[in-house]
C-alpha positions as CSV (number, residue, x, y, z in Angstrom):
1,M,69.0,129.6,159.0
2,K,67.7,126.1,158.1
3,S,65.1,127.6,155.7
4,I,67.8,129.5,153.9
5,I,70.0,126.4,153.5
6,F,66.9,124.5,152.2
7,I,66.3,127.1,149.6
8,V,69.9,127.1,148.5
9,V,69.8,123.3,148.3
10,L,66.7,123.4,146.2
11,A,68.2,126.0,143.8
12,C,71.4,123.9,143.5
13,S,69.4,120.8,142.8
14,A,67.3,122.6,140.2
15,F,70.5,123.9,138.5
16,T,72.1,120.5,138.6
17,G,69.0,118.9,137.2
18,L,68.9,121.5,134.4
19,G,72.6,120.8,133.6
20,Q,72.0,117.1,133.7
21,K,69.0,117.4,131.3
22,K,71.1,119.5,128.9
23,A,74.0,117.0,129.1
24,K,71.7,114.1,128.5
25,A,70.2,116.0,125.5
26,S,73.7,116.6,124.2
27,E,74.7,112.9,124.7
28,A,71.5,111.7,123.0
29,A,72.1,113.8,119.9
30,A,73.2,111.8,116.9
31,I,72.9,112.1,113.1
32,S,69.7,110.3,112.1
33,A,70.4,107.9,109.3
34,A,66.6,107.7,108.8
35,T,66.4,111.4,108.2
36,V,69.3,111.3,105.8
37,E,67.7,108.5,103.7
38,R,64.2,110.0,103.8
39,V,65.3,113.5,102.7
40,A,67.6,112.3,100.0
41,K,64.9,109.9,98.6
42,T,62.3,112.7,98.6
43,L,64.4,115.3,96.9
44,A,65.7,112.8,94.3
45,A,62.2,111.4,93.5
46,D,60.7,111.8,90.0
47,A,57.9,113.9,91.5
48,M,60.5,116.7,92.1
49,Q,61.1,116.9,88.4
50,G,64.8,117.5,88.8
51,R,64.3,120.4,91.2
52,A,64.4,123.1,88.6
53,G,62.1,125.9,87.5
54,Q,58.8,127.0,89.0
55,V,57.5,123.4,89.5
56,G,60.2,121.1,90.8
57,G,62.2,123.9,92.4
58,V,59.2,125.2,94.3
59,L,58.2,121.7,95.4
60,A,61.6,121.1,96.8
61,A,61.7,124.4,98.6
62,K,58.3,123.8,100.2
63,F,59.5,120.3,101.4
64,L,62.7,121.8,103.0
65,A,60.8,124.6,104.6
66,A,58.5,122.0,106.2
67,E,61.5,120.1,107.5
68,F,63.0,123.2,109.1
69,N,59.6,123.8,110.7
70,R,59.4,120.2,112.0
71,I,62.9,120.5,113.5
72,G,61.9,123.8,115.3
73,L,64.4,126.2,113.7
74,D,63.8,130.0,113.9
75,K,63.2,132.2,110.9
76,F,66.1,134.1,109.5
77,P,66.0,137.8,110.7
78,G,63.6,139.8,108.7
79,L,61.8,136.8,107.2
80,T,58.3,135.6,108.0
81,S,58.8,132.2,106.6
82,F,61.8,129.8,105.9
83,E,61.7,130.8,102.3
84,Q,64.1,133.6,101.4
85,T,62.7,134.8,98.1
86,F,64.4,137.1,95.6
87,T,64.1,138.2,92.0
88,A,66.4,137.3,89.2
89,Y,66.0,138.2,85.5
90,E,65.7,135.7,82.7
91,T,66.6,136.7,79.1
92,R,65.5,134.4,76.3
93,T,66.4,135.0,72.7
94,T,63.5,134.0,70.4
95,A,65.2,134.9,67.1
96,L,68.7,135.8,66.1
97,Y,69.8,136.5,62.5
98,V,73.4,137.4,61.6
99,M,74.6,138.1,58.0
100,L,78.2,138.8,57.2
101,N,79.1,140.2,53.7
102,N,75.7,139.1,52.4
103,V,76.2,135.5,53.7
104,P,74.0,134.2,56.6
105,V,75.9,132.8,59.6
106,A,74.6,129.4,60.7
107,K,72.3,129.7,63.8
108,E,74.4,127.3,65.8
109,K,77.4,129.6,65.3
110,T,75.8,132.6,66.9
111,V,75.0,133.7,70.5
112,L,73.4,136.8,71.8
113,V,73.8,138.3,75.3
114,T,71.4,141.2,75.7
115,G,69.0,143.3,77.8
116,Q,67.3,144.8,74.7
117,P,64.1,143.4,73.4
118,H,64.9,144.1,69.7
119,L,68.0,144.5,67.6
120,N,68.4,145.8,64.1
121,W,72.0,146.6,63.5
122,A,74.2,147.4,60.5
123,E,77.8,148.6,60.1
124,D,76.6,152.1,58.9
125,D,74.5,152.8,62.0
126,D,75.2,156.0,63.9
127,P,76.5,155.2,66.5
128,A,77.5,151.7,65.2
129,P,78.3,148.8,67.6
130,R,81.9,148.2,68.4
131,V,83.4,145.4,66.2
132,I,85.9,142.9,67.6
133,V,87.6,140.3,65.4
134,L,88.9,137.5,67.6
135,G,91.8,135.8,65.8
136,A,93.0,132.2,66.1
137,E,95.8,133.1,68.5
138,A,93.6,135.1,70.9
139,N,92.8,134.0,74.4
140,F,89.0,133.2,74.0
141,N,88.0,133.1,77.7
142,K,89.9,136.3,78.6
143,A,88.5,138.2,75.6
144,I,84.9,137.0,75.9
145,R,84.3,137.0,79.7
146,P,83.9,140.7,80.2
147,L,81.6,140.9,77.2
148,L,79.0,138.6,78.8
149,E,77.8,141.5,81.0
150,P,77.7,144.1,78.2
151,T,78.1,147.8,79.0
152,E,78.1,148.8,75.3
153,N,76.8,147.3,72.0
154,T,79.5,144.9,70.6
155,V,79.8,142.5,67.7
156,V,82.4,139.8,68.0
157,F,83.5,137.8,64.9
158,I,85.3,134.7,66.2
159,D,87.8,132.7,64.2
160,P,86.7,129.1,63.7
161,A,89.7,127.9,65.6
162,H,87.8,128.7,68.7
163,Q,84.8,126.6,67.8
164,E,85.1,124.2,70.7
165,A,85.3,126.9,73.3
166,F,82.4,128.7,71.6
167,T,80.3,125.5,71.7
168,R,80.9,125.1,75.4
169,L,79.8,128.7,76.0
170,S,76.8,128.3,73.8
171,R,75.6,125.3,75.7
172,H,76.0,127.2,78.9
173,L,73.9,130.0,77.7
174,Q,71.3,128.0,75.8
175,G,67.7,127.9,77.0
176,G,67.9,131.4,78.5
177,Q,70.3,133.4,80.6
178,L,69.7,134.4,84.2
179,Q,71.1,137.5,85.9
180,S,70.8,138.7,89.5
181,Q,70.2,142.3,88.3
182,K,68.0,143.5,85.5
183,P,70.2,143.6,82.4
184,G,71.1,147.0,81.0
185,P,70.2,148.2,77.5
186,F,73.2,146.8,75.8
187,S,74.1,143.7,73.7
188,T,76.9,141.4,72.7
189,V,76.6,139.4,69.6
190,L,79.0,136.5,69.0
191,A,79.4,134.8,65.7
192,V,81.9,132.1,64.7
193,V,82.9,133.0,61.1
194,A,86.2,133.6,59.2
195,V,86.4,137.3,58.4
196,G,89.7,137.3,56.4
197,N,91.0,140.6,55.1
198,N,87.7,141.6,53.4
199,P,85.8,144.7,54.5
200,I,83.2,143.8,57.1
201,H,79.5,144.4,56.1
202,Y,77.0,142.9,58.5
203,R,73.3,143.0,59.4
204,I,72.0,141.7,62.7
205,A,68.3,141.3,63.8
206,A,67.1,139.7,67.0
207,N,64.1,139.5,69.4
208,T,64.5,138.8,73.1
209,T,62.2,138.6,76.1
210,V,63.3,139.7,79.6
211,R,61.2,138.6,82.5
212,P,61.5,138.6,86.3
213,V,61.8,135.1,87.9
214,E,61.1,134.5,91.6
215,M,63.7,132.3,93.3
216,R,63.9,131.0,96.8
217,N,66.6,129.8,99.2
218,V,65.4,128.0,102.3
219,V,67.0,129.3,105.6
220,G,66.6,128.3,109.2
221,V,68.4,129.5,112.4
222,L,69.4,128.2,115.7
223,P,70.2,131.2,117.9
224,G,73.5,131.2,119.8
225,Q,73.3,130.5,123.5
226,N,76.4,132.4,124.6
227,P,75.7,136.1,124.7
228,E,79.4,136.8,123.9
229,R,79.3,134.6,120.8
230,A,75.7,134.8,119.6
231,E,76.3,137.5,117.1
232,E,78.8,135.2,115.3
233,T,77.5,132.9,112.7
234,V,78.4,129.4,111.5
235,V,76.7,128.4,108.2
236,F,75.9,124.9,107.1
237,S,74.8,124.9,103.4
238,A,74.1,122.9,100.3
239,H,72.2,123.6,97.0
240,Y,68.9,121.9,96.5
241,D,68.4,122.8,92.8
242,H,69.4,120.6,89.9
243,L,69.0,120.5,86.1
244,G,65.4,119.6,85.7
245,F,65.0,117.7,82.4
246,L,67.7,116.4,80.0
247,P,67.5,114.6,76.7
248,A,65.9,111.2,77.4
249,V,68.0,108.1,77.9
250,A,66.1,104.8,77.7
251,G,62.9,106.8,78.2
252,D,64.1,108.7,81.3
253,S,64.5,112.5,81.0
254,I,64.5,113.5,84.7
255,A,67.9,114.6,86.1
256,N,67.1,113.5,89.7
257,G,70.4,114.9,91.1
258,A,70.6,112.4,93.9
259,D,74.3,113.0,94.6
260,D,74.2,116.5,93.1
261,D,73.1,117.7,95.6
262,A,70.2,115.9,97.3
263,S,73.0,114.2,99.3
264,G,74.4,117.5,100.6
265,T,71.0,119.0,101.2
266,S,70.0,115.9,103.3
267,A,73.2,116.6,105.3
268,V,72.0,120.1,106.1
269,V,68.6,118.9,107.3
270,A,70.2,116.1,109.4
271,L,72.7,118.6,110.9
272,A,70.0,121.0,111.8
273,E,68.1,118.2,113.5
274,Y,71.3,117.1,115.3
275,F,72.3,120.6,116.6
276,K,68.7,121.3,117.7
277,K,68.7,118.2,119.8
278,K,72.2,118.9,121.1
279,N,71.0,122.4,122.2
280,D,74.4,123.8,123.3
281,N,75.6,125.9,120.4
282,A,77.4,129.0,121.6
283,R,77.4,130.7,118.1
284,T,74.3,131.2,116.0
285,L,73.9,128.4,113.4
286,V,72.4,129.1,110.0
287,F,71.2,126.2,107.9
288,V,70.6,127.1,104.2
289,A,69.5,125.2,101.1
290,F,70.5,127.4,98.1
291,T,68.7,127.7,94.8
292,A,70.3,128.3,91.4
293,E,73.7,126.9,92.1
294,E,73.6,125.0,88.8
295,I,72.9,128.1,86.7
296,G,75.3,130.6,88.3
297,G,75.2,130.6,92.1
298,F,72.5,133.2,92.4
299,G,71.1,131.8,95.6
300,S,74.4,132.1,97.5
301,Q,75.1,135.5,96.0
302,Y,71.8,136.8,97.3
303,F,72.2,135.2,100.7
304,S,75.7,136.7,101.1
305,R,74.2,140.2,100.9
306,Q,71.8,139.5,103.8
307,L,74.3,139.1,106.6
308,P,77.6,140.8,107.5
309,P,80.4,138.5,106.3
310,Q,82.8,139.7,109.0
311,K,80.4,138.0,111.5
312,V,80.5,134.6,109.7
313,A,83.0,132.5,111.6
314,A,82.9,129.6,109.1
315,M,80.9,128.1,106.3
316,F,80.5,124.3,105.9
317,N,79.2,123.9,102.4
318,I,78.4,120.3,101.5
319,E,78.4,119.1,97.9
320,M,78.1,115.5,96.5
321,I,78.8,113.2,99.4
322,G,76.8,110.2,98.1
323,K,79.7,107.9,97.1
324,P,83.0,107.0,98.9
325,A,85.9,109.3,98.2
326,K,89.1,108.2,96.4
327,F,90.7,107.8,99.9
328,G,88.2,105.1,100.8
329,P,85.2,104.9,103.1
330,K,85.0,107.3,106.1
331,T,86.9,110.0,104.3
332,A,86.0,113.2,102.6
333,F,88.0,116.1,101.1
334,I,87.9,119.9,101.7
335,T,88.2,122.3,98.8
336,G,90.6,125.3,99.3
337,Y,92.3,123.4,102.1
338,D,95.4,125.7,102.0
339,K,93.4,128.9,102.0
340,S,92.6,128.9,105.8
341,D,93.1,126.5,108.8
342,F,89.5,125.4,108.6
343,G,90.5,121.9,107.5
344,K,93.2,121.5,110.2
345,I,90.6,122.5,112.9
346,L,88.2,119.9,111.6
347,Q,90.8,117.2,111.5
348,R,92.0,118.0,115.0
349,N,88.4,117.6,116.3
350,L,88.4,114.1,114.8
351,A,91.5,113.0,116.6
352,G,90.9,109.4,117.6
353,S,88.1,108.9,115.1
354,P,88.4,106.5,112.2
355,F,87.2,109.3,109.9
356,R,89.6,111.8,108.3
357,F,89.4,114.8,106.0
358,E,91.9,115.3,103.2
359,P,92.9,118.2,101.0
360,D,91.1,118.4,97.6
361,P,92.8,115.8,95.3
362,Y,91.5,117.5,92.2
363,P,93.0,121.0,92.2
364,E,92.9,121.1,88.3
365,Q,89.0,120.9,88.6
366,Q,88.9,124.3,90.5
367,L,86.2,122.9,92.8
368,F,86.8,125.6,95.4
369,Y,85.4,128.1,92.9
370,R,82.5,125.9,91.6
371,S,80.2,125.7,94.5
372,D,78.3,128.0,96.8
373,N,81.2,128.5,99.2
374,A,82.9,130.7,96.6
375,T,80.8,133.9,97.1
376,L,81.4,134.1,100.9
377,A,85.1,133.0,100.4
378,R,85.6,136.0,98.2
379,L,84.3,138.2,101.1
380,G,87.0,136.7,103.4
381,V,84.8,134.0,105.1
382,P,86.6,130.7,105.7
383,A,84.0,129.1,103.5
384,H,84.9,125.6,102.2
385,T,83.1,122.8,100.5
386,I,83.2,119.2,101.8
387,S,82.8,116.5,99.2
388,T,83.5,112.9,98.4
389,D,82.9,112.9,94.7
390,Q,85.5,111.4,92.4
391,I,84.6,113.9,89.8
392,P,87.1,113.1,87.0
393,T,85.7,109.6,86.8
394,D,82.1,110.1,87.9
395,K,80.0,108.8,85.0
396,L,76.7,109.9,86.6
397,Y,77.5,113.5,87.1
398,H,74.9,115.7,85.3
399,T,73.1,112.7,83.8
400,V,69.7,111.2,84.2
401,D,71.3,108.3,86.0
402,D,72.2,110.3,89.1
403,E,69.5,108.3,91.0
404,V,69.1,107.6,94.7
405,E,70.0,103.9,94.1
406,S,73.6,105.0,93.3
407,L,74.0,106.5,96.8
408,D,76.0,104.8,99.6
409,L,73.6,105.9,102.3
410,K,75.6,104.3,105.1
411,N,78.8,106.2,104.1
412,M,76.8,109.4,103.7
413,A,75.6,109.1,107.3
414,A,79.2,108.6,108.4
415,V,80.4,111.7,106.5
416,I,77.6,113.8,108.0
417,S,78.4,112.5,111.5
418,A,82.0,113.4,111.0
419,I,81.0,116.9,109.9
420,A,79.0,117.3,113.1
421,E,81.8,116.1,115.3
422,S,84.5,118.1,113.5
423,A,82.5,121.3,113.8
424,T,82.3,121.0,117.6
425,S,84.9,123.6,118.6
426,I,83.8,126.1,115.9
427,V,80.1,125.8,117.0
428,A,81.2,126.2,120.6
429,G,83.1,129.4,119.8
430,Q,86.4,127.8,120.9
431,D,88.0,127.9,117.5
432,T,87.7,130.5,114.7
433,P,89.3,129.6,111.4
434,T,91.6,132.1,109.8
435,R,90.0,134.4,107.2
436,I,90.6,133.8,103.5
437,T,92.7,136.6,101.9
438,N,93.7,134.8,98.7
439,A,90.4,133.5,97.2
440,G,91.3,135.0,93.9
441,S,88.8,135.8,91.2
442,I,85.6,133.8,91.6
443,V,84.7,132.5,88.1
444,R,81.8,130.1,87.9
């Protein structure tokens, strides 16, 4: 009888010791300010070349994969590395010539969207392209948007009253267009020119290259420890890409993207490190650094197709947290606050804390639709972006001056710590935010 009691005591002691070790690990977990600073500085360094293309983008991805490996994350199911590679297609127009009624249209007033390597069109072709004349009173965005993914050959002559909107579109498309799928054999030609009441006679010639481009997200996983919750996922994300090079200002042409979004990406790494040390997540946690947010959200779109959205309990997307919010230090805002109870849960978990989350103060900026949360939100996931950026007055946004020296690293660490604390009940499987049913049309 004594030996049985001794065995039971040993077992209880071992179990208690294991519980104490786990409790101590949980208590010891804290957001590392050193990690936040190191990752932000590395990603925003000149050596990363603005984290775009097949040089800077690949360097950044390799660095982040090494970070996930250092932390001890698992690979995403089906992957053999932390890099989630996929193919997109770049189309680049090398020549475009438009003539209307024997008068050439200026190059800067024309745009081509195409999947065809060569065009040689005239109004007497059989079959001829469809011709649209967009008058001064037309809704430019509504008319043009569906034509940017052409399913038939179309020529659009645009009244000069829309020059400003056309210029914005042209800047967005310049330097090549990227698509998630190989473009079909159709084209849309846009030309800003007054047509008047004269008969329309045109000739159009163009050359375009279409090439596959390898892209890569960086994804790591902490498996859930509760068998009843492990199939449910909580995503922590940010985009690591930026703009690469811009026209030089005072000799500097590198768009370092320290706030946009090295700040958010450093948060993802720090949170992965924190939850790995804490070692008590009931739900599976996925940490992802997206590519190609700046050029259309292709990284998040691909990622969203690799997991069942109904199993994603919540998405914490983190974008531009490098400067204090308009509400002051130790605050941040949540986009789409009214679209689920995600924000209310986070704020409840911060009760008694000096930190607080606020609804997005810039609804006119449509920020809910302008970051990587948008794709999963459209699929019903309570996917929201956490940010502090005062975007209407941010003079550094998308400039070569978005340097690491502009970041408030102490406040960044406070924001990331608040995200970690506010996520507690969701990570533990105790709270599940309501699904989003009114995301609307996601327009980037």
